[in-house]
N, C-alpha and C positions, 0 to 999 in steps of 0.2 A: 639660667637658660630657659627659654620658652619652648614648651612642648605642645605641639598641635595634634589633637586627636583626629587624624584624617578620616577614619571610619565614620565618626560622628558627623564630620562635615559633609561627607558624601551622602549619608543618610538624610540629613536636613535638606540638602540640595535636591535630591530625588523626591522627597516628599513635597517640597514646594513646587517643583516642575509638575508633578503628577496632580496635585490639588489644583493648581492653575489651569491645567489642561481640562480637568473634570468640570470645574466651575464654568469656564468660558465655553466649552463644547455644549454643555447642557443648557446653559442660558441662551445661547444663540439658537439651538434647536427648539427650545421653549418658545422663543419669540417667533421663529419660523412657523411652528405649528399654530401659534396664537393667530398669526396673520392668515393662515390657511383656513382657520376656523371662522374667519370673517370678523374677528375682533381685534383689528389693528389698533395698537395703543396710539392714542392722539395726545401729544404733548403740547400744553399751552405755550404760546410764545413767551420768551423770556425778554424782558426789557431791562435795560441798564441805565444808570443815571447819566452817563456820557452820551455820545452820539451813536451808540451801538444798539441796534435792534436786530434780533435774530431773524424774526419774520414779522410782517405786518398782520393785522387782524384780518384783512382781506385774504391774504395768502393762507392763513390759518383756516378760514371758512372754506376756501377752495380745496385745501388738503382734505378736510373733513368730508366734503361732497365727493371727492374722488375716491376716498376710502369707502364710503357708503355705496357708491356705484360699483366698485370692485367687489364688495361683499355680496351684492345682489346678483352679479353675473358669475359667481363662484361655480365651477363645474362639480363641486362636491354635493352629495346628498346631505340631508339633515343628520343622518346617523354618522356619516363620515366627519361632518363638522364637529359633532359632539365628541366623537372619538379623538379628533385632533385637539380639541379644547382640553379634554382630560389628559391627553398626553402631554400637553404644554404645562399643565398644573403638576404633573408628575416630574417633569424636567426641572421645574422651579423648586420642587420639593427636594430633588437630589442636590441642587445648588445649596439650598438652605441647610441640608444635612451635612454637606461637605464644610461649609463655613462654621456651623455649630461644632462639628467634630473637631475641627482645628482649634476652635476656642477651648473646648474641653481639654484637648491635649496640652495646651498651654498651661491651664490651671492644674492639671493632674501632675504635670512634670516640674512642679516648682521645688 
């Protein structure tokens, strides 16, 4: 007869939902603060071997130009931009700590 430890199942489920919520929330908040600080992450276009191209180089240049223009007209002062940038780094650190904590728990509970 198979016996299921339901309490352990619920603990793992709650921990997974909580960790996912923390990582997604702080990552999105970090990206939001990074954009408010005027440092929008620009991703180079991906090109694939078949006929699929995400964006052209012309579209990439246009996006970079729009991001630079948006950064120049930001209503934030330099101090506020700096605070937003440091806040975004803190949010990314929380994400990294949550992931490393999960990995540590896996190795400690072997």
